[in-house]
N, C-alpha and C positions, 0 to 999 in steps of 0.2 A: 747135472741138469734139471733135477729136479727139486737137487735143496733151492739151486738157485731161480727155478720159478718160486717156489715157495717165498723166497726172501721177497721177490719181486710185486709177489701181491702181496704181501704182509705193509708192505711201505705202500703201495696204492689203498690200502683201506688204512691206512693209518693218516695218510694224507684227505682223506673222503671224510673219516672224523674230524678233523681238525676243522677242515670245510665248514661240516654241517654245524659244530661248536661255533664256529665265528659268526655264521649267520645266526645263530638262536642267540650269540651276544647282541648282534646288531637288531633284532627283533627289539630286544628286550630294553636297550638302551634309545630306541627310537620310540618305546611306551613308556618310558620315563618321561623322555622329552615334552613327549604330546602331555601327558599326566600335569608338567610342569606349566604350562602353556594353560592349562586347562587350570589349572591353581592359583596363575599369577591371572589371568583376567578375572577367575571369581573373587581374587582378593580385592582388583580393581575396583570392580562392581561393587562391592563391600562396603570400601572405603568411604565411595563416592556418596553410597545410601550413607553411609555414617555421615559425612559432611555434611551431608545435605540436611539430615535431621535438626540440627541444633539451630539451623537457618529456620528453617518453617515453626520450630517449639519457640524461637525467639520471635519471630512475626505475632505467632494467635499469643502469645505470652504480653505481646506488644498489645492486639484486640484487647484482653480482656483487662487491662489495666486502663485502655481510651475507656472502656465499657462501663467500669467501676467508677472514675474518674467525670464520665457523663451523668453519671446517675447519683453520684453524690450533693447532697445538698451546700449549694452554696452559702455560706453563711452572709449575711449583709454587714454595712461599718458597726464599730463598736468604738465610739470614744470614750474618751477616761480624763474627766476635769475635774476642777478641787471648787467647792462653794465655799466663799469666805465672806463670815460675817465680820460687820465694821462697827465701831460703837455711835447707836444710837439706832440700831435695827437693821441697817440699809444691809444688801447683800447680793454680790458680783457672782462670776464666774470665770474661772484661769482656764481655758484647753489647755491640756496637757498631750498626750495622745490619740494616733487612730489606729484601731487595728483592722488591714483592710488586706483580705487574702492572704492571710498569716502572716503578715508584718505590721511591724508599728511603723507610723509617721509621727513626723511630729508636727500637732495639730493647731500650733501656732502658726503655720506657716503654708500647710495643707489645702489647696483651691482657693487661696487667698483672690480677689474679686473683687474688691481689693479688699472684704474681711473673709478669715478663712473658713470654712465650711462647717466648720464645727461650734461658732457662735450665729450662725445665720439664726434672723425672725423666726419666733414659732416652734423651736427648735426645746425640747424635754429633755430633761436629765432630771434622772432619779438619786437623790446620795444618799449614803448609807453611814454608816453606823457599825465598826464591828460588823459588816454583814449584812444588819434588819436594816430596812426602810426605815429612811427619815423622813420624807418629804420630797416633794417634786420642783424645781425652778425650772420656767421660762423662760427662753430668752423674749426679749421685748426690743433692745435696742444694742448693735455690738460700739463698742470704744474703742480708740487706739488711745493708749496710756502711755508715751515716753519711751514711742517705737512698739511697743507689746499690746497686743487686743486682747480686751476683756468684754467681759455680759455684762449687762444692767436687764433686770427680769422680778420676776413674781417669784415668790416665796408660797408653797402651801404646805405647811407642816403633813406627817403621817397621822390617817385616824385609825387608833385601833377595832377591831371589829362590832366591840359592844357600843365605842362612840358610835359608829357608821349606823348603828340599827338605832340607837337613838338618836341620829339626824331625820332620817327617814323616816317614825313616828313621828316626829314635830311636823314634819313635810304632809302628811297624812289629814285630808278632808277630819273635820268631829263630827261626829254622829250626831241628827237633828234627837233633841228629845220626843220623846214619846206624849204622845194627850192623853187623857182622861179617858175617850172616848174612841175606844179602836177603828171602829165602823167607820169612824170622821176620815178618815182617809183612804178607804176604801174606792178601787176608781169605780166610775159607772158610766152607763154607755148613754149618751145624747145623739139626737139627730140635727143636723145644720138647720140653725138659726134659733131653735129653741133656747129657754129659757133655763137655766136649774130650778128654777122653783118650776115651773110647767113641766118641767121632766121630774121630776118630785112628784107633783099632781098626776099625773098621770102613771106612772109607776105606781101611783096609791090606790087607784082605780080598780076594783079587784072582780069586777062583773062584768067584763068586758063589753060593753055597752058602746063606750065609745069608737073602739076597731067596728062594730055589725055595723053606727051608723054609716061609717065613710064607706066600708063597699056599696052598701046599698044605694046611695046616692050616687057612684058611680065618678065621682070627681079624682082626678091625679092625686095620689099621694103624694107628699112633699118631698119625697126621694128622688119622684122620675122630673120634679123640678130642677132639682137641684142642678147646677153649673157644671160642679167639680165632682159629678156621680160619671164615677169611671165607665167606657164602653171599649166594645171591640173594634177594631178599623183595620181596613188591611194596609199593610207594610206601604210605607213610601216611596218614592224614586228618591236615591243620595243626591242630595243638591251639587252639582260641579264646584268644586274647588276653585276659587281665583285667584289669582295672583298677589290680590290685595290681603284675602285669607290666609292663605299661606304663609305671605313675609309678616301678618300680623299674629300667627301663633307662631311661630318660628323666629322671634326676634328674641333676642336672649335680654338675660334681669342685666337690670343695673348691676356697677362693679360697687362690691363695699370698698369701705377705705380703707379694711384689713388686707383684701384679696389684691388692692394693689400696692397696699406697702408690700407684701410680700414679695409680688413682682417686681417693683423694683429694687428689690433687698437681692435678690437671687434671680437672675438673667437669663441660667443657662438650666432654666429649669424644665426645660422642653428637652434636655439631654437623656435618651434611653438607658446610656453608659455613666451616668451621672450619679458617688451611690449617694443614698439618702438616708439619714439618720432618721429619728424617732419627732414626730411631727405633730404638734398640736397647738392648741386656742389656751392663753392665757384667763383666768377664770377669774369672773370680780371680784367673790368674796377670797381669793389671793392675796397674803401680806407677806413681809419680809420680815418676820420676827424671827429673834436666835431665839430655838426650843429650848423650852424649859428644861428639860431634861438632862442638858448637857450643861455644864457648867464652863462658863466663860473665865480665859486664862489671858492676861495681861501677857504681852511680848515683852520680853530684856531691851535693855538699851543698846546692848552687840546684834541682835534681829533687827529693830530699828537704823541702825548706822551699817548692816552688811548689806540691807533690802533697798535702803534708801528710795521707801515709798512715799506716797505723800497719804496716804490713811494707812490708820495702825488695824491688823487683824487681830481679832478676839477668840476666832476660834474656824475651824477648818475641817471639813467633810469632804471627800472623795464622791465622786459624783456619776454616771454611768448614762449614756444617750443609746439607744440599738434600734433600729429598727425591725429587727426579726424577737421571737417570744424569747425568754431570758427570765429563770425563775432563781431566786438567792435565797441565799442560806446565812445562818446565822456562824461566823468566823470567830466568835468568843469562847478564848479558854476560862471555865468559871473558875474560880480558885476564893476557898473561904478567907479570912481576914487572921488565921495565922499561918496557912500557907503564903497568902501573899508579902507578910514581914518574914518567913523565912528564904522564900527567894529573895526576897530587893539586899536582904542582906547578904546573898552569895551572890547575886551578879552585882552588888554594886564593889564587894574588893573584889574580883576579875577585875572590874575595870577601872579600879584605882591600879592593878597590877599590867594594866593596857597603857594608864599614862604612863608611868614608873621607868618604860621599856622606850616609848616616845620619847621623854625626857633622858635618857640614858640616849640613845641613838643620833638625836638632833641638839644637843647640851642646853637647851633651853632651863628654863628659873628652875630651881629646884624645890621642893616641896617642903613646907613645914610640917613638924611632926604628928598637929594635931589638925593635917589636911584631912576634909572631907568633902564629896561632893553634895550639890546639893542642886536643888530646882531638878530633883530626876525625876523621870516620869519611867513607868515600868509598866507594859503592855504584853499580852497573853494571848497568843492565837492558836488557833485548830485550824489548820489553813488546808488541809487534806483528808479531814474527817478519819484520822488513826487514833484523837484521844491522845496525841502525844502533842505537849506545849510547847510554840514555838514561842521563845520571851525575848524582846527586844527590851534594850534599858536606853536611855539618852539621859545627858547629865553633863553639868557645868561642874568646874571647881575651880574658882574664883583663888587666886594668887595675891596676897598684899604687893609683895614684895617684886613683883615684876612688873614691867613695863611694857606697855601697848605703843606701837607706831605710830604718831600723831597724838600720842597722849588718851587718856582712859584708863581703866581697866585692865588688865592682863587674865585670859582665863584660858580654864584648858575644857576642851567639849569633848565630848564622848559618845560612840554610838556601839553599843552590843550587842551580840544575837546569838544567842543557844538553843542548841535542843537537849533534851534531857536523857540521860543513859538509863539502864535498866533498875539501875540504882537510885533513880532521882536528882542524879549531880547534872549541872546545866554544862555542858561540855560545849567550848569554843568555836562558831562556824561562821566568823565576820564579825571584825573590828575595822573601826576608824578613831582616827584621833588627830585631834589638830590644837592648834590655839590662836588668840587674837593676833599674830605676829605672822601666821602661814596661812592664812586664810585663799591666798593663792593658787596655791598646790593642792590643799587640802582644805577641801570647802569643807565645810560643817553640816551634819546631816541630822532634820530634825523627822519623827516620826508622823504621818499623815494618818496612816490607817489603811488596812488591807482591805482587798481590791480584786475581784475575780475578772481580771485586764482583760482576755482574751476569749470567755466565754467557755472556759475548759471545767468548770468544777473546781478547779482550786486556786486559791487565794493567794496574788503575791503583794508584798511588802513596796507600798508608797512612803519614799522620801520626800523633802524638801530640802535642796543644797542654798547655802547662803555663800556666799564668795565675796571675792573683791570686787567685783564688777555688778553681781547683780544677782537674780534668783533663776535658779532650774529643778528640775525635777527629775526624778530615777521611779524608775520597779528596778526591782528585785525577784527572784526565784528563786523560792527557799529547797534545797535538797535535806537528806539527812543530814550526810559531814560537809554539806558547800551551800552558799547563799552567790550566783551570777545577776548579774547586772544587765538585764534583757531588754533596756530603753533607755534614753537620757537627752531630755529636750525640753520642752518647753519654756517659758518665761513669765519671770513672774510682773505686775507691778508694784 
């Protein structure tokens, strides 16, 4: 019995211990579940905050960018044109491009009403040569020629500093010659009504008898009888302003002929959102003579035929009109005669290789053995303050046995642009080759000059393009290993 009782007691103790273990396991599991639920809730909250933060940061960044954009000063419109000098000294302006809100627009079409905005009267353009000021061209009359807009105006050459000082000194009034007696110009005090002789006699009386007799007689002095003698008076009441007086004082001044012509030429001048270029008035002493410092160059027959113009252009310069203040700098890369000769030989050899490649691709007229590029022009520019030259070579290579469509001489035309490597060797970055029979597909490019087209301090290359249909213009931006076109448009007359 005792043994059986023992076994019963043991079994109960075992069951009791098993139930206690099960309770502990259940409590542990419940704690784990609670911890997992808390962790899930915390993770969800953290994820919501993480997802919310980028949105808040984006909004704050956009606000900051809008503030920066609002503080950034907006640059005014900038017009690029070409001043062309004609035989006989006449000058005209051809609009090319407009830089507005970081974009280029065709200046020959922009704001036409009916004349484009770039050729409105009294607009002032500053012509440059290698970035240096050459003169001012003030538009007087826009004209339409063969469907293209040009402008006539007044040309005023730029004066150097010493010339300006000499001109200012010549305008100053001349000093009066000095007299023998310096006391003759000494100022003297005289009473009203007295003559200089009497004043001199009175001043010469040294014993004072004249003043004593006047005081003893008791007669009023001449100053008291002077009607112009100043007296103290109380301030009077202001007179009432009548309608007639107000209308007479507020009547506007009569309009001049210049203002009438300006209003007639630009009817939308009261528009507050209308871009404004540099404005001014032509000076009476302005002339239209070709600058003496730049030699004239006669155009070739191919240029005249391709352009189909009524007038022959002798020289062209880029010109800028900007309502904002801008500074010019020299874009010239100076070379001595020995360096220029060496660079010309190198660029001519590279250009001849490009023509040979064009002939092999297009199967055009072959070159004779003694072929040489003639009528070439070599320009050297420092476009970005790097003291590294950008070389622009343009030339023509005539072929005696070639035939042009429609008769005439057959020529190859080459435009070759290069940058120098560390050893001073020209490296090609751009090339354009065409001939007299392929002007429809490959226009001939003629360098005009370098100009800061968008006022960023860098120089861009401005070309005139001759095709079988007419003349257009193009702007190229030069990089260390490439040259890209940023604008093409405009129209030449």
